[in-house]
N, C-alpha and C positions, 0 to 999 in steps of 0.2 A: 754041512748040515743045513737043512731048510731054515731053521730058526736063525742061524748066523747070517744067511743071505737076506732074510727079512729085516733083521736088525741093521745090516749094512745098508739096505735100501732106505729104510726109514731114517736112520741116523746120518745118511749121506756120507758114508765112509768110502773112501776111494780105493779102488782095486788097481793093481799094477797091470799095465798092458805093454805090448812090445813097442819099445821106443823107436826103433828103426822103421817099423811099419807105419806107426803113427806119424812120424816125421815126413814120410813120403806122401801120405794123405794130406797133411797140413800144408806142404809146399804146393800141392796141386790146388787146394781150395783157397789158400791165402798166400800167393807166391811172394808177397813183399813183407811178410811178417818176420821171418827169420833172415838173418844175415847170411851171406854166401859161405862164410867160414864158421857158421854156427851149427851145432849139432845137438840133438836131444839125447841126454844120457839116461834119464828116468822119465817115464810117462805114466800118469794115473788117470783113471776115469771114475767119476763120482757114482754114488749110489750102488756100490758093489759091482761096478762095470756096466750098470744098466742106465746110468744117467746121461746127461748131455754136456756136463762141464768137465774140464780137464785141468790137471796141474802138471806142469813140466819143469824139469831141471835141465837146463842146457849147459854148455861149457862157458856161458857168459852171464846168465841170469836165471832167476826164478820166473816162470811165465805161467800165467793163469788164464784159461779160456772160459769165460762165463757168459752163457747164453741168457738173454733177457726176453721177457714177454712170453705170451702164450705160444707164439709160433717159433720163437727162437731166432728170428731173422736178425735181430739186433744183438751183436756180440761184443762183449768188452774183453780186451786183451790187456792184462795187468803185467807190467814189467818191473821187477825188482833187481837191480844190478847187485852182484855179490859184494861189491865194494861199499854198498850202502848198509850192509848188515853189521850190526854191532853186537848182537847176541842171538843165540838160538838154543832150543832145547828139544829133545825127543823124549817121549814117554812110551815105554814098552807096554804091551797088552797085559792086562791083569787076569785074574780068575773069573770074576763076575763082569768087570768092565773089560770086555774083550777087544776093544778097539785100541789102536796105538795113535799117537798124536805127534805133530810137529808144530812148533811155534817159532816164528822168526821175528826179531825186533830190528827193524830197518829205519834209518833216518828218513824223516819226511812222512812216510806212509804209516809208520807205527807198527802195530803187531799184525802179523799174518798167520792164521792158524789153519792147519789141515788135519783131518781125521782119516785114518787108514784102516782097512780090515786087518784082522789079527795076524795074517800070514805075511804081511809086508815086512821086509827087513829094514826096520827104522834105524838100526845101528849102522847098516850100510849107508843109508842116507846121511846119518850123522858123520860118518867118516868122509863121505863125499863133500859135504858142506865144510868140514874142517879144512880139507885141501883147497877148496875154492875161496873160502873167506879168510882164513888165517894165513895170509901170505904178505910178504913185504912188510910195510909198516903196521899191518894188522896184528902182527905178533908182538908189538910193543918194543921197548928198548931192551938191550942186553943187560942182564943183571950181574954178569960175571960168574954165573953158576950158583949153586947152593951155598948158603952162608954157613959159617961155623956156628955150632950150637953150644950152649952151656952144658957142660958135662954132667951137671947135677939134675938135668931134666930127664924124667923117665919117659922114654919114647916107645913103650910097648903098645900104646894105643888102647889099653884096657880102660873101660868106663864102668863105674859103679852105678848103683840104683839112683843115688842123688844126682849123679852126673847126667843120667838119662832124663830125669825129671827137669833139671835145669838146662838141658841141651848144652852141656859143657863138653867141648871137644878136647881130645888128648892127641898129642903129637905122635906121628908114625915115622919110621925110617923111610925115606923116599924110595929106595929100591924095592921095599916090600909092597907098597901100594902101586908102584909102576909095573911090577910083575903081574898084578891082578888086572890092570887096565890095558896092558900091551896086547895088541891084536884085535881088540874090540872097540876101544875108544880112542886111544892115543894115535897120533900120526907117527910115521916111521922115524922121523928125526926129532920127535918130541920127548922131552925129559921132565920127569917129576922132580921138582926142586924143594917143595915143602908139601906135606900131607898131614891131615888131621882126621880123626874119626870120633863119632859119637854114636854108639850103638851100631845100627845098620847104615847110618848116613856118613858121608865123607865130604870133606872140603879139601880141594887139591889146587895147588898153584904150580903151573908148569912154566917152561920157558916160552910158551906160546899163548897161554890163556889162564883164566880162573875157571875151575870146574867144580860145580856143586852137584853132588849125587844124593838124591832123596829117594829112599826105599819106602814104598807105600803099601798099605794093606796088611792084613794078618799074615798072608803067605809070603809077602815080600816079592811077589812076582812082578808087580808093576813098579818100575823104576824110572825116575826122571833124571836125565843128564842135562844140566844147564851149563852152557858155555858162554862166558862173558869175555870179550876181547880186552886186552890190556888198554888199548887207546880209549875204550869207553869209560874207564875209571878216571875220575877227575880229582879225587882227593881221598884221604884216609885218616883215620885216627886210631891210636892204641890207648888203652886205659889199663893202668896197673891194678893189681889186686888191692883190696882194702883190708880193714881190720875185722876180726872175729867172724861175723856172719857174711860179710861181703868179701869172699875169698876168691872171686873169679876175676880174671883179666879179660879184656875184650878187644877185638879188632872190628872196625867199621869201615866199609868201603863205600864211597860215594860215587855213583855213576849215573849215566843218563841213558837208560834203555827206553827207546821210543815206545809210546803206547798212548791209548786214548786217555784224555783228561777226566778226572773224577772230581766232582764238586760236592760230594756227600760230606756232611759235617762229621768231624771226628776221624777223617781219613786223609792221607796225603793226596795231593792232586795227581801224582804219578806213583803208582804202587811199586814201581821198579826203580827206585833211586837210592836205596840203601841196602846193605847186607851186613847183618850183625853176626859175628862168630864169637861165642863165649869159650874161654879156655879155663880148664881146671888148674888151679894154682899148683905149681910144681910139675905139671904135665905138658907144658908148652913154654918155649923160650920166646917171650913176648918181644924182647929187643931184637932178637934175630928175625922175627917176623917183620918188625918195623923196618929193619935195615933192608930186608929183601924187597918189600913193597916199594920203599924209597928208591932203590936201585932200578926197579922196573919202570917207575913213573918219571924219575928225574934223570936217569942215565948215570953211568959210572964215570963218564968223562969229566975232566976238570973244567969248571966254569971260571973264567977270570974274575977277579974281585973288582967291583966297581970303585970309582973314586969318591963316592958319596958318603961312605961310612967311615973312612979312615980318620977324618977330622974329629970324630966323636970318641976316639979311643981315650980312655982315662976319665970319661965323664963320671963325676961323683954322683952317687945316689943320695940325694938330700931329703928324701921322703916326699909325701904328697904336697906338703907346703901349706895346705889349708884344710879346714874341716869339710868345706864344700867339695873340694877335689877328692877327699877320702870317701865321702858319702856317694859322690857320683862315680866312683871307681875310675877316675881319669888316669890315663897312663902317662907316666913321666919317663924321660930318657935315662938309661943307665949305661954303664960301660959295655960296649959290644965285645971287647976283647975278653972281659971277665965272663960274659955269657957264653962266648965261644969256647972258653976253657971248660966251663961247667958242663956244657952239653956235648962236649967231646969225651969227657972223662967220667964225671960223676953220674950223669944221666946220658949215656951214649946214644943219642938219637940222631946226631949229625953224621953225614958221610965224611970220610977222611978228607975229601977234596972240598968240602963245603965250609964256608966261612960266614959267621954272623957279621952283618954289616951295620945293622941298627938293632937296638934292643930297648924295650919299654917294659915298665912294671906298674901294675895297678896296686890295689890293696894287697893282693897276694899272688895274682896271676901275672903271667909274662907273655910278651909278644916278641917274636924274633923275625927279623928280616934277613934272610940269607941270600946268596946269589942264585938259589934255585927255587926257593919256596918261602911261604909265610907260615910260621909255626905259632900256634896258640898253646900255651901251657896253662891248663886249668887245674889248679890245686883244689881238691874237694875235701869235704868233711868240715866239722865245726871249727871256725877260725883258721882253716887251713892246716889243722893239726893231724888230719887223717893221712893214711898212706896212699890213698887212691888219687892218682894224677892222670889226667887225659892230655895226650899230645895230639893236636889236630894239625895236619899238614895239607896245605893248599899250594900246589905247584903254580908258578907264575903264569904258565901257559893256560891255566884254567880261568884266569881273570879276563873277562870280556871288556870291562870298563871300570874306571875308578874316578873318584872325586875326593877333594880335600876342601874342608870349610874352615875358614879362619874364625877366630873368636869374635864374638859380638860385644855389645855394651851391656851395662847394668848387670843382671844376674847371669847372663849367658857368657860365661868367661872361658869355656872350654872350646877347643877345636875338634873337628872330627875328620876321619877318613872313611870313605865308603867303598866297598868292593862289590861289583856285580860278577857272579860266577856263572859259568855256562853249563850248569846242571840244574834240573828242576827238583828242588827239595821243598817246595811249598806245601804247607799243611793247612787244611781247612778246619779251624776250631769249631767246637760246638757252641751254640748260643746258650746264654744263662737260663732263659725260659722261652717258651714257644711264642710269647708276645714280642720278644726282642727281635730286632732286625739281625740278619746274619752278620757275625763279626768279620772284620777284614781278614784275609788269609795271612798266615805267619810264614815269612820267607825261609826261616831256619837258616841253613847254610847257603841258600841261593844268593843272599844279600847279607853282607857283614858290615856293621858300623863299629868303628873304634873311636872312643873318646880320648883326647889327648889334653894334657895340662897346658894351659895358656902360656905359661912361662917356659915351656920346653922350646928350645931354639933349634929347630931342625928344618931341613929344606922342604919338607912336605907341607909346611904351613907358611906361606908368604904372608907377612904382616902388612906390607905397604902395597898400594895400588901399583901394579907393574906397568901401567901406561900413563904417560904424561898427561897433565891437565889440558894441553893443547889438543891431544888426540880425543879426549873426552868432551871437549867443548862442543856445544851445539853448532849445527850447520847454519848458514845464513838464513834468516827467518823467512818463511813462507807460511803465513798463518793457517791457511786452509789445509795445505799439504801436510805441514807438521802436525796439526791436530789430528788428521786422519791417520797418519803414520803412528802417532803416539797411542791412539785408541787401538789401532790394529797391531801394534807392536811390530811394525815393519822396520827391518834393518837396512841401513845404508852402508856402502863401502867406505872404509877408512884406509889410511896409508899403511900398507902391509910392511914396508921396510922400517917405518918408525916403530911399529909394534914388535917386529922381529928384534930390533936393537934393544928395546926395553925388556923384552922377555928374556933375552940372553943375559942382560945385566942383572936381573933379579934371580937368575938360576932356574927359571921355570922350564925352559926348553933344553934339550940335550945339545951337545956341542955341534953335532952334524944335522941338527933339525932346524928348519927354517919355515917361517910363515909365508904362505902363498896367497891367501885371501884373508881379509879381516873385515868384519861388519859390526856395526853398532846399532842397538835398538834400545833407546832410553838409557838406563844405567847398565844394561847387560850387553854382552858382546859375544860374537861367534867367530872362530878362527879355523882355517884349514891349514895345517902344517904338512910338511912332507912325511909325517909319520902318524898323525892323528887328527881327529876332529876335537876341537877344544872350545868349551863353552865357559864363559865367565858370568856367573849369576850373582849380582849384588843384591843382598837381602836386608830386610829390616828397615825401619824408618831412617836410621842414621846412615845406613849403607856401610857400616863398618864390617859387617859379617859378609863374607864372599865365599862362594863355592866355585871351585875349579874342577870342571867335569871333563874327563878325557876318554875318548873312544879310539883305540888303535884302528888305522885304516884297514888292516887286514881282518878286522872283525865285521866290516860292513858286508852284508849279503844282498841287500837290495837298496835302491835309492829312488826317491820320488814316490815312496809308498807311505801312506798315512794310516797308521794304526797304533795300538798301545805299545808301550815300551820302545818308542822311537824318538829320534832327535828331529825336531821340526823347527824351522825358522822361516818367517815370511821376509822377503826382501823388497825394498822400496823400488817403485817404478823408476826406471832410468838410472838407478844407482847401483846396479849389480849386473855383471855379465853372467847370466844364468847358464848359458851354453858353456862358457869357460869353466864354470864350477862343475858342470856335468862331466865335461871331458877330463877334468882333474881327478874326479872320483873314479871315472872309468879307467884311467891310466893305472891306478893302484889296485883296483878290484879285478879287472879283466884284461889288463895290459899284457899279461904273460900267457893268456889263453891262446890256443891255436885258432887262427882265423881262416884256415883253409875250408873250402866248401865240402859239405858232407853229402849232398845229394848227387848221385851219380848222373842223373838226367833231369835237370831242372825243367826241361821242356815237357816232362811228363805231367806237370801240373796242369790241371784241366780247368779252364775258365767256365764259370756258370753261365747258363743261358739267360735271356732277358726275363723270362717268367720266374726262374729260380732266384734271380736277383731281386725281383719285386716281392716274391713271397718271403725271401730272407730278410728284406728290409722291414716288412710288416711284422714278422716274428722275431726281429732283432737277432737273427742268425747271420753268421759271417759268410761272405763269398769272396772268391779269389781276386787279388789285384796283381798287376805286373811287378814281379820282384825287382827287375832291373830299374824300372821307373821309380820304385820306392827307394832303391839304393841311391839314385841320383838326388831324390828329394831329401833324404836324411844326411846327405853329404853337404847340402847347401842351406836348406831352410827347414829346420835348423841343422847345423853341422854336428850331428850326434855321433855318427859312426867313426870308428878309428880307421887309420890308413889301411890296415889289413883286414877290415871287417866289411862284409857285404850282406845284403838281404837275400835269403834263400826262399822265403815264403812270406806272403803278406795277404791279409784278408780284411775286407771292409765289413764292419758291423754297424749299420746305421751311419752315424758320422764318426764313429770311433774306428780304430785300426788295430789289428793284432799282427805283430811282425815277429818273425823268427830269423835272426841273423846268424852268422857263423860263430858268434860269441855269446849271444844272449837272446832272451825273449823281451820284446818291447811292447807294452800296451799303451797306446796313445788314446787318451781320454779327453775329448772336447767338452768343456763345461759352459754353463750359462746359456742364455737365449741366443746370443750371437755366436758362441763357440770360439770366441777370440782367446779365451783362457784355455790353455792346453796343458795337460799333465802327461809326462812321459815316465812310465814305470819300467825300470830295467831289472830283469831277473837273469843273472849270469848263468849260462848253461853249465859251467863248471861246478856250480853248487846245487844243481838239481839232483834229487835223490832217487826218484822213481816216477813212473808215469803209467797212464793207461789210455788207450784209444778205443773208441766204441763206434762200430759201424752204424750206418743209418738203418732205420726200420721202415715201416709202411707209411704211405701217404706223405705228410710233410715232416715226418720224424727224421731230422738230420743227424749227422755224425757228431762226435764230441771228442775232445781230448782233455786230460787232467794231468797236470804236472805237480809233483810234490817237491817242495823246497824246504830250506831251513826256516823260512819265514812264511809269508802268505802264499798259499797254494794258488795255482792258476787253472781256471776252468773256462774253456771256450767251446761254444756250440757253433756248428756250421750249417749253412743252408742245405736243403735237400739237393742231391746231385753232386755233392763234393766228396763222395766216398773215396774216389781215387786220390784226392789230395790228402786225405787222412793218412794214407799209407806213405805218402811223401814225408809228412810230419813224423810218422813212426820211424822211417828210415833215418831222418835227420837226428832225432832224439836218440835212437839206438847207437848211431855212430859216435855222438858226443858223449854219451853216458856209459857205453859199454866198451868202447875201444880206446878212449883217451883217459889217461890218469889225470887227476886233479893237480895241476902244477902249483908249485909254491908261489906265494905272492912275492913279486920282485920288491925287495926292500932297499936295494942299493942304487936303483936308477935315479938319475938326477933329472929334475924337471924345473924349468925356469918359467915362472909365471909372474907377471907384475901384480895381478890382482886388481888392476884398474878397470873401471867400467868402459866397455867399448860399444855397448848397445844402449840406445835411448828409445824412449817411447814404448817400451815393452810393458805389458800388464804386470801387476804385482804377482810374483811367483814364489813358491816355497821350496826350500830344500828339505827333503824328508828322507831319512836313511833308516833302513831296517837293520838293526844290529843283532848279531848272533847272541841271543840272550834268553835265558829261560826263567828269569825271575818274574814275579807276578806283576 
C-alpha cells in the first residue's frame, strides 16, 4: 500500500533485501570489511528499501552500515559480536503500529534498536539470534531439569480479575506452554522448565534463557518477546506471602542489561536492572522457583566446604549485648550448623550440597555465608511477627570487590563489611524541594554494607594491626622529600616478605596467597598479592578504625586509567618499580590471552605523507608509525610488552601514541611541559565488547575508530590519508573479537617477584586500575 511505503520511509523502517547479492556488492566496495569465512545471513535496507543505511546479521556479528553527511562519503561500520549480547527482544507488528522492532542489549555499546516494515519475519530473526547468542556458557549452568512442585499448587494458569489488576502470575504445566512456543520461539533443544501466566502475558524459564512475553494492544496482535541470558542475571530474591491483604509472593531477578544511563530524579539509572514477578498465593510454588533459579545461577555441583566456618560451630546466640547494638541493628554471630539445619528443613532455601559456613543475626534479620552465595533473610511486618519474609541471594561470583572495617573508638563500636556487586541497581531519588540540590544516588543492591557487633570474634574483622611497628616506621628523614610525599600521599615500597609473613599470621591472606609488592603512604598501605589488590586504610584520629579493601585481580579490566570508581595510588620517586608492577598486573589480566598476530599482511599499513603528518599534527589526528620499531621500544624503554606480545599497529598523535598490540590497546599519554611524565593506559582486547570504524570524508575529515569496553571507551581520530590503515585496525579487532573466545584468567600460575625497587630517578607515577564495577 502507498501509505505503508510512506510510513516506512518516514519512520526509517528497514526492508529485507537479498543477503547474497548484497554481500557480493559489499565485498566489492569494502573488500576488507568482512572476514574471509564470514557470510551475511540477513540484510536490510533503511527507509523501506529506499534509504542509504543497512543492517546485517552475519554468522559472526551484527553489522550496521551508517552513511554520514550530505554526500554519504563518510561511512560508519558498527560491529557487535554475538558473544557481547546479553539480552534481546523482538516486537511483532500491531494493527495501528504496523512496524516491527528488534532491540539488542550488548555489553559496552548498550542498546541497539532496529525498526522493520511489517512483512519482515522478526520471529525468524529471533530464532536466528537465539542460535547465535545462546550457545556455550550463554545458556548458563545446568539446573538438573525441572524441579519437583508442591502437589497443593494449582497449575491450571487461570487468573481472575484481581490477579489481572495486580499482575499476579499463576503457574502452568511446562509441557503446556512449551507446546505453544515450539516451532516459533524455542530452539530445537530448548526445554521449558517453569512457566507462569497472567492474562495474556507469560513468564517462562527454560534450560537456556529467561523469556518474558508481553501481549500489547486491544487486539493483542503486537507481542514483545524478551530474552535474557542466564549469565546476565547476577542475583535474585523470593518473598513469601503475607497476612490478610498482602497475599502475593514475589520473585525479583537482578541483572545487568546494558543501556544508556538515566539521571532523571525518581528513576533508576538503568531501567533494565530488575524484573519483578508477582505470584498469586496458592497458584505458584515459590520455594520450587527459588530452588530452580539457585540451580541455574549457582550450579548443582558440590562446592567443597571451606575451613573458615567450622571453628564457629556451636556458637551460642547471646543476644545483641547492648542497647546501642540493638538500635544500630548490628549483626552478631550465631551457630552456622543450627542455621544450616533451619534453612535446609524448616525454610528449604539451601541446595542439598550447600552448607552454611558463617551465620549472623541482627534484631530479627539474618545473614548467611554459604559456600556458594550470600543470603539475606529479611523478616518483615511489625516486630517481625508477619508471615512475609524475603530471601535475597547474591552469588559470590557477583561480588566485584569487598572491604571490612574494624571497630573504632568512642561511640563507633561496630565493624562493617562492604560488598561491591557487578550490576547497576543505582536509583536517583527525588529532591525534597526545587531549591534543594540533587540528593546523592542510592546504590540499592549495587553496594551492600553490613554492620557487625564489635565483640563478634570472626576472621572478617582483624582487631590488631597486621604489620609490625618496624614496617610502619618512617623511612630515614629527608625533610623536603618527606614533606612533599606526605602532602601528595605518595607511597614508598616496603618489604613484601615481612608483610606476607604478618598477613599470614593474622589470617588475612589465604594459604596459597602471597604478597608480591607492598607500599606505604602515611598511615595507609597498598599491596599486590597473587590473587588481589589489597588496600589498608587507617581511619580516624586515633587510627584504631581500619578498612581492608580487596579487589580480585580477575576483576581488573584496565590499568593506568584515572576515573571514578577506580583504585589509585601515587608512588614515590625512586621507591617503586612501576614497570614491574605493570608487568605483574598484565600477567594476571592478559597473560592467558592469545598473543599471535591478527593482521595477515602488516606491510599493508600505509605511512602518511609529509603533508598529511603536518596537517595531522595541527588537527591532533594520528598518523602511522613503524610497528616493528614500536615493538622494540616497548620491550626496552619501558619494558611493557609480554614475551609473546608484539605491536601490530602504532599511530602518533602529537606527542602521544596509540598502539594496538596482539593482546591490548595501549594509549601513551605524555604529560606536562617537558613530557617526562608518561601515562600508559592498557585496554585488554579480550575485554573489548564492540567497535566501529568510520571512513574519512572530504578535505581534512580523517577516519576514526571507537572501541567499547567494560570501562572507559576508546576513541581515536586519524589524519587524512589513513583510510587504508583503518581497515587494518578493523581486521585486527575483528580477528580478536569475533574469532577468539575470552579465555579464563589463569589463577594457578606462580609468579615470583621480590617487590624491590630496581629503578631510580623516575618521576612520581600512579598505579590506577579500572575495576569491573557498576556502582555509583
